C-alpha positions as CSV (number, residue, x, y, z in Angstrom):
1,M,125.4,52.7,-15.2
2,V,122.2,50.9,-16.2
3,L,122.2,48.3,-13.4
4,P,121.2,50.7,-10.6
5,L,118.2,51.9,-12.7
6,I,117.1,48.3,-13.5
7,L,117.6,46.9,-10.0
8,P,114.7,48.7,-8.2
9,A,112.2,47.7,-10.8
10,L,113.4,44.0,-10.5
11,L,112.9,44.3,-6.8
12,A,109.4,45.9,-7.1
13,L,108.4,42.9,-9.2
14,A,109.9,40.2,-7.0
15,Q,107.7,38.6,-4.3
16,D,108.4,36.8,-1.1
17,P,108.1,33.1,-1.5
18,A,106.8,33.0,1.9
19,Q,103.8,35.2,0.8
20,P,102.5,33.6,-2.4
21,Q,100.0,35.8,-4.2
22,G,97.1,33.7,-4.9
23,P,94.5,34.4,-7.8
24,A,92.2,37.5,-7.5
25,P,88.8,36.6,-5.9
26,Y,86.3,35.6,-8.6
27,Q,84.0,38.6,-9.7
28,R,81.0,38.1,-11.8
29,T,81.1,40.3,-15.0
30,N,77.8,41.8,-13.7
31,P,78.3,42.8,-10.0
32,R,74.8,43.7,-9.4
33,I,73.8,40.9,-7.1
34,P,71.4,41.4,-4.2
35,Q,73.0,41.7,-0.7
36,R,71.0,38.6,0.4
37,E,72.2,36.4,-2.5
38,K,75.9,37.7,-1.7
39,E,75.6,36.6,1.9
40,A,74.3,33.2,0.9
41,I,77.2,32.9,-1.4
42,E,79.7,33.6,1.1
43,R,78.2,31.2,3.8
44,A,78.2,28.6,1.2
45,R,81.9,29.0,0.5
46,K,82.9,28.6,4.1
47,G,83.9,25.1,5.0
48,S,83.7,23.8,1.3
49,G,86.2,21.1,0.5
50,Q,86.6,17.7,-0.8
51,R,83.6,15.3,-0.3
52,P,83.9,12.0,1.4
53,V,83.9,9.0,-1.0
54,A,82.5,5.6,-0.7
55,P,84.7,2.9,0.8
56,A,86.5,0.6,-1.8
57,R,84.5,-2.4,-2.9
58,R,85.1,-5.6,-4.4
59,L,84.1,-5.9,-8.1
60,P,81.1,-8.1,-8.6
61,E,82.2,-11.4,-10.2
62,E,81.0,-10.6,-13.6
63,E,82.8,-7.3,-13.8
64,R,86.0,-8.8,-12.4
65,K,85.9,-11.6,-15.0
66,R,85.4,-8.9,-17.8
67,A,88.2,-7.0,-16.5
68,E,90.6,-9.8,-16.3
69,I,89.9,-10.9,-19.9
70,F,90.5,-7.4,-21.1
71,R,94.0,-7.4,-19.2
72,A,94.9,-10.8,-20.6
73,S,93.8,-10.0,-24.2
74,K,94.8,-6.4,-24.8
75,D,98.4,-7.3,-25.5
76,S,97.3,-9.4,-28.5
77,V,95.5,-6.3,-30.0
78,V,97.5,-3.8,-32.2
79,Y,96.8,-0.4,-33.9
80,I,97.4,-0.2,-37.5
81,A,98.2,2.9,-39.5
82,G,99.3,3.1,-43.2
83,I,100.3,5.6,-46.0
84,A,100.1,5.1,-49.8
85,T,102.3,6.9,-52.4
86,F,100.9,8.1,-55.6
87,Q,102.1,9.9,-58.6
88,N,99.9,12.3,-60.6
89,L,99.7,13.1,-64.2
90,F,102.4,15.8,-63.9
91,G,104.8,13.3,-62.3
92,D,104.3,14.7,-58.8
93,I,104.6,12.1,-56.0
94,F,102.4,12.6,-52.8
95,S,101.4,10.5,-49.8
96,Q,97.8,9.8,-48.8
97,P,97.1,8.3,-45.3
98,S,95.1,5.2,-45.5
99,G,92.5,4.3,-42.8
100,T,93.5,3.4,-39.3
101,G,92.1,0.4,-37.6
102,T,92.7,-2.6,-35.3
103,G,94.3,-6.0,-35.9
104,F,95.3,-8.7,-33.4
105,V,98.2,-11.3,-33.2
106,W,97.2,-14.5,-35.1
107,D,100.2,-16.9,-34.1
108,E,103.7,-16.8,-32.7
109,K,105.3,-16.1,-36.0
110,G,104.6,-12.4,-36.1
111,H,101.5,-12.6,-38.3
112,V,98.6,-10.0,-37.6
113,V,94.9,-10.4,-38.9
114,T,92.8,-7.5,-39.8
115,N,90.2,-6.3,-42.3
116,H,91.4,-5.5,-45.8
117,H,89.6,-2.1,-45.9
118,V,91.9,-1.0,-42.9
119,I,94.8,-1.1,-45.1
120,T,93.1,0.4,-48.2
121,V,93.4,4.0,-49.2
122,E,90.2,5.6,-50.5
123,I,89.9,8.7,-52.6
124,G,86.5,10.4,-53.0
125,G,85.0,7.3,-50.9
126,A,86.4,4.6,-53.5
127,P,89.1,2.3,-52.6
128,V,92.1,2.9,-55.0
129,D,95.0,1.1,-53.5
130,E,96.6,-0.7,-50.6
131,A,98.9,1.4,-48.2
132,Q,102.6,0.8,-49.3
133,E,103.8,1.7,-45.8
134,L,102.3,0.0,-42.7
135,Q,102.9,0.8,-39.1
136,V,101.7,-1.6,-36.3
137,T,101.7,-0.4,-32.7
138,L,101.6,-2.9,-29.9
139,A,99.9,-2.5,-26.6
140,D,103.2,-1.3,-24.9
141,G,103.5,1.7,-27.4
142,S,106.2,0.3,-29.5
143,T,105.8,0.6,-33.2
144,Y,107.1,-1.6,-36.1
145,K,107.1,-2.0,-39.8
146,A,104.7,-4.4,-41.3
147,Q,104.0,-6.0,-44.7
148,V,101.0,-7.5,-46.2
149,V,101.6,-11.2,-46.8
150,G,98.1,-12.2,-48.0
151,R,94.6,-10.8,-48.5
152,S,91.2,-12.0,-49.4
153,L,88.8,-9.3,-51.0
154,E,86.0,-11.6,-50.9
155,Y,86.2,-11.9,-47.2
156,D,87.9,-8.6,-46.2
157,I,90.7,-10.2,-44.7
158,A,94.3,-9.0,-44.7
159,V,97.4,-10.8,-42.9
160,L,100.3,-8.8,-42.0
161,Q,103.9,-9.8,-41.2
162,V,105.0,-7.5,-38.3
163,F,108.7,-7.1,-37.8
164,A,108.5,-7.1,-34.0
165,P,110.5,-9.3,-31.5
166,L,108.4,-12.5,-31.5
167,E,108.3,-12.7,-27.7
168,R,106.1,-9.5,-27.8
169,M,103.7,-10.9,-30.1
170,K,101.1,-12.8,-28.1
171,P,98.4,-14.6,-30.1
172,L,94.8,-14.9,-28.9
173,V,93.3,-18.2,-27.9
174,L,90.9,-19.4,-30.8
175,G,87.5,-20.5,-29.9
176,R,84.7,-21.7,-32.0
177,S,81.8,-20.1,-33.9
178,G,79.8,-22.8,-35.1
179,D,77.9,-23.4,-31.9
180,L,77.3,-19.7,-30.9
181,V,73.8,-18.8,-29.8
182,P,71.8,-15.3,-29.3
183,G,72.3,-14.1,-25.9
184,Q,75.8,-15.1,-25.3
185,S,78.1,-12.4,-23.9
186,V,80.8,-11.0,-26.0
187,L,83.5,-8.4,-25.7
188,A,84.9,-6.3,-28.5
189,I,88.4,-4.6,-28.4
190,G,89.6,-2.0,-30.8
191,N,90.8,1.4,-31.4
192,P,87.7,3.6,-32.3
193,F,88.3,7.1,-33.4
194,G,92.2,6.4,-32.5
195,L,91.4,5.7,-28.9
196,D,93.8,2.8,-28.4
197,H,92.5,-0.4,-26.6
198,T,89.0,0.3,-26.0
199,L,86.8,-2.4,-24.6
200,S,83.0,-2.7,-25.3
201,S,80.7,-5.5,-24.3
202,G,77.2,-6.9,-25.4
203,V,75.7,-10.0,-26.5
204,I,75.4,-12.0,-29.7
205,S,72.0,-10.7,-31.2
206,A,72.0,-13.2,-34.2
207,V,74.0,-15.7,-36.0
208,R,74.4,-16.7,-39.7
209,R,73.8,-13.3,-41.1
210,E,75.0,-12.4,-44.5
211,V,77.0,-9.2,-44.8
212,P,78.1,-7.6,-48.2
213,T,81.8,-6.9,-48.4
214,G,81.7,-4.1,-51.0
215,N,83.4,-6.7,-53.5
216,G,80.4,-8.3,-54.8
217,R,80.6,-11.1,-52.2
218,R,78.7,-11.8,-49.0
219,I,80.3,-13.0,-45.8
220,R,78.2,-15.8,-44.8
221,Q,77.6,-17.2,-41.2
222,A,78.5,-13.6,-40.0
223,I,77.9,-12.8,-36.2
224,Q,75.6,-10.1,-35.3
225,T,76.3,-8.2,-32.1
226,D,75.1,-5.2,-30.1
227,A,78.5,-4.5,-28.6
228,A,79.6,-1.0,-29.7
229,I,81.5,-1.2,-33.0
230,N,82.8,2.1,-34.2
231,P,85.0,3.3,-37.0
232,G,88.6,2.1,-36.0
233,N,87.3,-1.1,-34.2
234,S,87.4,-2.8,-37.7
235,G,89.8,-5.8,-37.7
236,G,89.6,-6.1,-33.8
237,P,88.8,-9.3,-32.0
238,L,85.3,-10.5,-30.7
239,L,85.8,-12.5,-27.6
240,D,83.5,-14.9,-25.8
241,S,83.0,-14.9,-21.9
242,A,86.1,-17.2,-21.6
243,G,88.3,-14.8,-23.6
244,N,88.5,-17.0,-26.6
245,L,88.6,-15.4,-30.2
246,I,85.2,-16.0,-31.8
247,G,85.1,-13.4,-34.6
248,M,86.9,-10.5,-36.0
249,N,84.7,-7.2,-36.0
250,T,84.1,-5.9,-39.6
251,A,81.1,-3.8,-40.2
252,I,78.4,-1.7,-38.7
253,L,74.9,-1.2,-40.0
254,N,74.3,2.6,-39.9
255,A,74.1,5.3,-42.3
256,T,76.1,7.7,-40.1
257,G,79.0,5.3,-39.7
258,A,78.7,5.2,-35.9
259,S,77.6,2.3,-33.7
260,V,73.9,1.9,-33.2
261,G,73.9,-1.6,-31.6
262,I,74.1,-3.5,-34.9
263,G,77.6,-4.8,-35.7
264,F,79.1,-7.7,-37.5
265,A,82.0,-10.1,-37.2
266,I,83.6,-12.5,-39.4
267,P,83.2,-15.9,-37.5
268,V,86.4,-17.5,-36.4
269,D,85.7,-20.8,-38.1
270,T,86.0,-18.9,-41.3
271,L,89.1,-17.1,-40.2
272,N,90.6,-20.5,-39.3
273,R,90.1,-21.7,-42.7
274,V,91.0,-18.5,-44.7
275,V,94.1,-17.2,-42.8
276,P,96.4,-20.3,-43.0
277,Q,95.9,-20.2,-46.9
278,L,96.6,-16.5,-47.1
279,I,99.6,-16.9,-45.0
280,Q,100.9,-20.0,-47.0
281,K,99.9,-18.8,-50.6
282,G,99.1,-15.2,-50.3
283,Q,95.4,-15.6,-51.5
284,L,92.6,-18.1,-51.5
285,V,93.1,-21.2,-53.4
286,R,89.8,-21.7,-55.4
287,P,88.6,-25.2,-56.0
288,K,89.7,-26.4,-59.4
289,L,86.8,-28.1,-60.6
290,G,86.8,-27.6,-64.5
291,F,83.8,-25.7,-65.2
292,D,82.7,-22.1,-65.9
293,T,79.3,-20.6,-65.0
294,L,77.3,-17.8,-66.6
295,N,76.9,-14.5,-64.5
296,S,73.3,-13.7,-63.5
297,D,73.1,-11.0,-66.4
298,A,74.0,-13.4,-69.0
299,A,71.8,-16.2,-67.6
300,A,68.8,-13.9,-67.4
301,L,69.1,-13.4,-71.2
302,L,68.6,-17.2,-71.5
303,G,65.5,-17.0,-69.2
304,L,67.0,-18.2,-66.0
305,R,65.8,-16.5,-62.8
306,K,67.2,-18.8,-60.3
307,G,70.2,-21.1,-59.9
308,V,73.5,-20.9,-61.7
309,M,73.9,-22.1,-65.4
310,V,76.9,-24.2,-66.3
311,F,78.6,-22.5,-69.3
312,H,81.6,-24.5,-70.2
313,V,82.9,-27.9,-68.9
314,E,86.6,-28.5,-69.8
315,E,87.3,-31.8,-71.3
316,G,88.8,-34.4,-69.1
317,S,88.3,-32.3,-65.9
318,L,86.8,-33.3,-62.6
319,A,83.4,-31.8,-63.7
320,A,83.4,-33.6,-67.1
321,V,84.2,-37.0,-65.5
322,A,81.2,-36.4,-63.0
323,G,79.0,-35.7,-65.9
324,L,78.2,-32.0,-65.6
325,Q,77.2,-30.4,-69.2
326,G,77.5,-26.9,-70.3
327,L,75.8,-24.9,-73.0
328,R,75.8,-26.1,-76.6
329,F,76.0,-24.0,-79.7
330,K,74.9,-24.6,-83.2
331,P,77.9,-25.9,-85.1
332,G,80.3,-23.4,-86.3
333,T,78.9,-20.6,-83.9
334,E,80.8,-21.7,-80.5
335,T,83.3,-18.8,-80.8
336,R,80.4,-16.3,-81.1
337,G,78.6,-17.2,-78.1
338,A,75.5,-15.4,-79.0
339,V,72.2,-16.0,-77.5
340,E,70.6,-17.0,-80.9
341,D,73.3,-19.5,-81.5
342,V,72.5,-21.6,-78.4
343,Q,71.3,-25.2,-79.1
344,S,70.8,-26.5,-75.7
345,L,71.1,-25.2,-72.2
346,G,73.7,-26.1,-69.8
347,D,72.9,-27.7,-66.4
348,V,71.4,-25.4,-63.9
349,I,72.9,-25.9,-60.4
350,I,70.2,-25.3,-57.7
351,G,71.9,-26.8,-54.7
352,F,75.3,-27.6,-53.4
353,Q,75.9,-29.9,-50.5
354,G,72.2,-29.8,-49.6
355,K,72.0,-26.0,-49.5
356,P,69.9,-24.1,-52.3
357,I,71.9,-22.0,-54.6
358,E,70.6,-18.7,-56.1
359,S,73.6,-17.0,-57.7
360,D,77.1,-17.8,-59.1
361,I,78.7,-15.8,-56.3
362,Q,77.0,-17.8,-53.6
363,L,78.0,-21.1,-55.2
364,M,81.7,-20.1,-55.2
365,D,81.6,-18.9,-51.6
366,L,80.2,-22.2,-50.4
367,M,82.6,-24.2,-52.4
368,E,85.4,-22.3,-50.8
369,L,84.0,-23.2,-47.3
370,E,84.8,-27.0,-48.2
371,P,88.2,-28.5,-47.7
372,P,89.9,-29.4,-51.0
373,E,89.7,-33.2,-50.5
374,V,85.9,-33.2,-49.7
375,P,83.5,-34.4,-52.6
376,R,81.2,-31.5,-54.0
377,V,77.5,-32.7,-54.4
378,L,75.8,-30.6,-56.9
379,E,72.0,-30.7,-57.4
380,V,71.0,-29.7,-61.2
381,V,68.2,-29.4,-63.5
382,R,68.7,-30.7,-66.9
383,D,65.8,-30.8,-69.4
384,G,63.4,-30.3,-66.6
385,K,64.6,-33.1,-64.4
386,R,66.6,-33.1,-61.2
387,L,69.8,-34.8,-61.1
388,T,72.6,-35.3,-58.5
389,I,76.2,-34.9,-59.6
390,T,79.1,-35.5,-57.3
391,L,82.5,-33.9,-58.1
392,R,85.1,-36.3,-56.3
393,P,88.6,-34.7,-55.9
394,G,91.3,-37.1,-57.1
395,S,88.9,-38.7,-59.8
396,V,91.0,-37.3,-62.7
397,P,94.8,-37.2,-63.2
398,K,96.7,-34.3,-62.0
399,A,97.6,-33.3,-65.6
400,A,94.0,-32.5,-66.7
401,G,94.3,-28.9,-65.4
402,P,90.8,-27.8,-64.9
403,S,89.9,-24.2,-65.5
404,V,88.1,-23.0,-62.5
């Protein structure tokens, strides 16, 4: 039989559980150690063990408060990941992961706010599409499907509807950003490099910065902070020392893409103006004032270096009622729009609500900051003279249909 032959071998391999065999003594590859050193090593081995630890201490008030804010806020911070599906020229369908990042619960209806670039798929460093599939992971590790319900490329903001039980969606308390000052303590929560719910702290370094969004626009009134903001932190909340939301982390200023102590956040006052519009309408509602402007390149051909030139004013519109004037062309040449056909220049807008204007993008940004019902006061130059023109909402019939 085979069994009697195998049994002695198994018995030889077995070991008495009462006599466990430990690892072989450590031996260096080069055993040529002087005897004196060997003896010193052996003496040092004897009696070695765990070192005593310092007695438990109560956290200082500042650290305790910071830890409490983190514990109270982390359940409102989420991890976002997405996948986009593409079809190549041969009809093959393939998936491309989008960037991962952070978001935070905005309200009790399941809305999460993040940066738009977090849900954007890039190929060769260029954004090509939004992720078709979005997964949002809550602080407890549960993951749910989400859909984009609104976006603003200008402000790099996206709003997601997360299909999670609403009782698990805990919104942050909104603070104010208009009265922030350099030196205030701030906390940033995010998922840098996929490390979920990471806390960093710092101070406000500056306020009212201008940060480019990559879409030709600039986020105005941005908060600059030295709190570490790394890839994956985008879309996460920036909190004040009371745990209130004061901004959304959105960018770092560094060629390597890692934090060097210069990060930026979209101020909460801007979020609180833009996000409700994105939820309600899916996009920003631009002010319909009834005039078009020349872009900077076209205006330069007419000799304009600063300000924004009015190109066309729609008849019967808010701008027309206020007296704004656009370019005038020689009779019969209006459809060509050539430089040599210009008979008289349009008004040049150099100020809006008391602030100087240098570009058409800046003008639109500032206009969007105003509530729809607030009059728009323009300072313009016409024939070398400065004029003040006020566009008053409600001053024209609703059927006028302005074009801007």
